C-alpha positions as CSV (number, residue, x, y, z in Angstrom):
1,M,-146.0,23.7,129.4
2,D,-149.3,22.5,130.9
3,D,-152.3,21.4,129.1
4,N,-154.3,24.4,129.5
5,L,-151.4,26.6,128.1
6,R,-150.9,24.4,125.1
7,A,-154.8,24.5,124.4
8,A,-155.0,28.4,124.7
9,I,-151.9,28.7,122.4
10,A,-153.5,26.4,119.9
11,E,-156.6,28.5,119.9
12,S,-154.7,31.7,119.6
13,K,-153.0,30.2,116.6
14,Q,-155.9,29.0,114.7
15,R,-157.8,32.4,115.0
16,L,-154.7,34.1,113.6
17,R,-154.5,31.4,110.8
18,Q,-158.1,32.1,109.8
19,A,-157.5,36.0,109.9
20,V,-154.4,35.7,107.7
21,L,-156.1,33.2,105.3
22,L,-159.2,35.6,105.0
23,R,-156.8,38.4,104.1
24,R,-154.9,36.6,101.5
25,S,-158.2,35.3,99.9
26,V,-159.3,38.7,99.0
27,R,-155.9,39.7,97.4
28,Q,-156.3,40.6,93.6
29,A,-154.5,38.1,91.2
30,A,-152.5,40.9,89.6
31,E,-151.1,42.3,92.7
32,T,-150.3,38.7,94.0
33,A,-148.4,38.1,90.8
34,E,-146.3,41.2,91.1
35,M,-145.6,40.2,94.9
36,D,-144.5,36.7,93.8
37,R,-142.1,38.4,91.2
38,V,-140.6,40.7,93.5
39,R,-140.2,38.1,96.4
40,A,-138.4,35.7,94.0
41,Q,-136.0,38.5,92.9
42,H,-135.4,39.4,96.5
43,L,-134.6,35.7,97.2
44,I,-132.0,35.5,94.0
45,D,-130.3,38.8,95.3
46,F,-130.0,37.5,99.0
47,L,-128.4,34.3,97.6
48,G,-126.2,36.2,95.3
49,N,-122.7,34.7,95.0
50,N,-123.8,31.3,96.5
51,L,-126.0,30.6,93.4
52,G,-124.5,27.6,91.3
53,P,-124.2,24.0,91.1
54,D,-122.8,23.5,94.7
55,L,-125.9,25.1,96.1
56,V,-128.8,22.9,97.2
57,V,-132.0,24.7,98.1
58,A,-135.2,22.8,99.6
59,C,-138.4,24.8,98.7
60,Y,-142.0,24.2,98.9
61,L,-144.4,24.5,95.9
62,S,-147.2,26.9,96.9
63,R,-150.9,26.2,96.8
64,P,-153.5,29.0,95.9
65,G,-153.4,32.0,98.2
66,E,-149.8,31.3,99.4
67,P,-146.8,33.5,98.5
68,G,-145.9,31.9,95.1
69,T,-142.9,29.8,94.5
70,L,-142.9,28.2,91.3
71,Q,-141.1,31.4,89.7
72,A,-138.4,31.4,92.5
73,V,-137.8,27.7,92.0
74,G,-137.4,28.3,88.2
75,M,-135.0,31.1,88.6
76,L,-133.0,29.0,91.1
77,R,-132.8,26.2,88.8
78,A,-131.8,28.5,86.0
79,A,-129.0,29.8,88.2
80,G,-127.6,26.3,88.5
81,A,-128.9,25.5,92.0
82,K,-130.2,22.1,92.6
83,V,-133.8,22.3,94.3
84,L,-135.4,19.6,96.6
85,L,-139.2,19.7,96.6
86,P,-141.5,18.0,99.2
87,A,-143.1,14.6,98.0
88,F,-146.3,14.2,99.9
89,G,-148.2,11.0,100.4
90,P,-151.9,10.5,100.3
91,D,-152.3,12.2,103.5
92,A,-149.6,14.9,103.6
93,S,-150.2,15.8,107.3
94,A,-149.2,12.2,108.3
95,A,-146.7,11.2,105.8
96,D,-142.9,11.0,106.4
97,P,-141.2,14.2,105.0
98,Q,-140.0,12.8,101.8
99,W,-138.3,14.8,99.2
100,A,-137.7,14.7,95.2
101,W,-135.5,16.7,92.9
102,Y,-137.1,19.3,90.8
103,A,-136.6,18.6,87.3
104,G,-138.8,21.2,85.4
105,P,-142.4,22.2,85.4
106,E,-143.1,19.2,83.0
107,E,-142.2,16.9,85.8
108,L,-144.9,18.0,88.3
109,Q,-148.4,16.8,88.9
110,R,-151.4,17.8,91.2
111,G,-150.7,16.4,94.6
112,P,-152.8,16.4,97.8
113,F,-154.6,19.6,98.6
114,G,-154.0,20.9,95.1
115,I,-150.2,21.2,95.9
116,P,-148.0,20.7,92.9
117,Q,-145.4,17.9,93.6
118,P,-142.7,16.4,91.6
119,T,-142.9,13.0,89.8
120,T,-139.2,12.2,90.1
121,E,-137.9,9.6,92.6
122,R,-138.9,9.9,96.3
123,L,-135.9,10.6,98.7
124,R,-135.6,9.8,102.3
125,P,-136.2,12.5,105.0
126,Q,-132.6,12.4,105.7
127,T,-132.0,14.1,102.1
128,L,-132.9,17.5,103.5
129,A,-129.5,17.4,105.3
130,E,-128.0,18.2,101.8
131,A,-129.6,21.6,101.7
132,Q,-127.8,24.8,102.7
133,V,-131.1,26.9,102.4
134,I,-134.6,25.6,103.2
135,I,-137.7,27.8,102.1
136,C,-140.7,26.9,104.3
137,P,-144.3,28.0,104.0
138,G,-146.1,30.0,106.7
139,L,-148.8,32.4,107.6
140,A,-147.0,34.9,109.8
141,A,-143.7,35.7,111.6
142,T,-141.9,37.9,114.0
143,A,-138.6,39.9,113.1
144,S,-137.3,37.7,115.8
145,G,-137.8,34.5,113.8
146,D,-141.0,33.1,115.5
147,R,-143.0,31.4,112.7
148,L,-147.0,30.5,112.5
149,G,-147.3,27.6,110.3
150,T,-150.3,26.2,108.4
151,G,-151.0,23.8,111.3
152,G,-150.2,20.4,109.8
153,G,-146.7,20.2,111.2
154,W,-145.0,18.8,108.3
155,Y,-142.3,21.3,108.1
156,D,-141.6,21.2,111.8
157,R,-141.1,17.4,111.4
158,A,-139.1,17.7,108.3
159,L,-136.7,20.3,109.9
160,T,-135.6,17.9,112.4
161,W,-133.6,16.3,109.5
162,S,-132.1,19.4,108.3
163,D,-128.4,20.5,108.5
164,P,-128.3,22.8,111.7
165,K,-126.1,25.1,109.7
166,A,-128.8,25.4,107.0
167,A,-130.6,28.9,106.6
168,V,-134.3,28.6,107.0
169,V,-136.2,31.1,105.0
170,L,-139.8,32.0,105.2
171,L,-141.7,34.0,102.4
172,L,-144.5,36.2,103.5
173,N,-146.5,39.2,102.7
174,D,-145.1,42.2,104.5
175,N,-148.2,42.9,106.6
176,E,-147.8,39.3,107.9
177,V,-144.6,40.1,109.8
178,L,-146.1,40.9,113.2
179,D,-144.8,41.9,116.6
180,S,-145.5,39.0,118.4
181,L,-146.9,35.5,117.8
182,P,-148.2,32.6,120.1
183,T,-145.5,29.8,120.1
184,A,-145.3,26.5,121.7
185,E,-142.0,24.5,122.5
186,N,-142.0,22.5,119.3
187,D,-142.2,25.5,116.9
188,V,-139.0,25.8,114.7
189,P,-137.8,29.5,114.3
190,V,-136.6,30.8,110.9
191,D,-133.4,32.7,110.0
192,V,-134.6,34.9,107.4
193,I,-137.9,36.4,106.3
194,I,-138.4,37.6,102.8
195,T,-141.3,39.8,101.8
196,E,-142.1,42.0,98.8
197,E,-140.7,44.9,100.6
198,R,-137.7,43.7,102.6
199,V,-135.4,40.8,103.6
200,I,-135.1,40.4,107.3
201,A,-132.2,38.6,108.7
202,V,-133.1,37.4,112.1
203,E,-130.5,38.0,114.7
């Protein structure tokens, strides 16, 4: 891919990110909370009989405006699953993709960019290979699995340590599932998209 094409893709992505963030910012809190509740239940239903102490799920903790995950994380833990959370350094965009086990809301603190993060022991990037399910953030996707990330590249780096058999799941608002997206060669696709209206298993 030549430099001009890379620049054009990057510019297209940034314009789309701005549009999605603007649309998210005007959604009412009550509507957002209900959508988060429904998505969390869709996730639990999707995992079904796999839930239990043998299941390891890696999940982000959402920042304001993102599809919320704290309720989903609590439901996963209540069902017996073990949950890995990102553990960011002072500069989350440059830090190694470290992880930590979720040990309850009392073991969370405010981290970089206002993102909650665990206070439990930090673990190496290779720890992600233990997860059978990886829930990552994003701003949009296509039904074929293309994902528009937030632009920092943290998850694209982190996923290089994942088990190739792990299911990569993306939580979105349903109007963020698009027909097409600008993509680059280092963009990691997803396997499952969960919105407040449906679960899309990418084929």
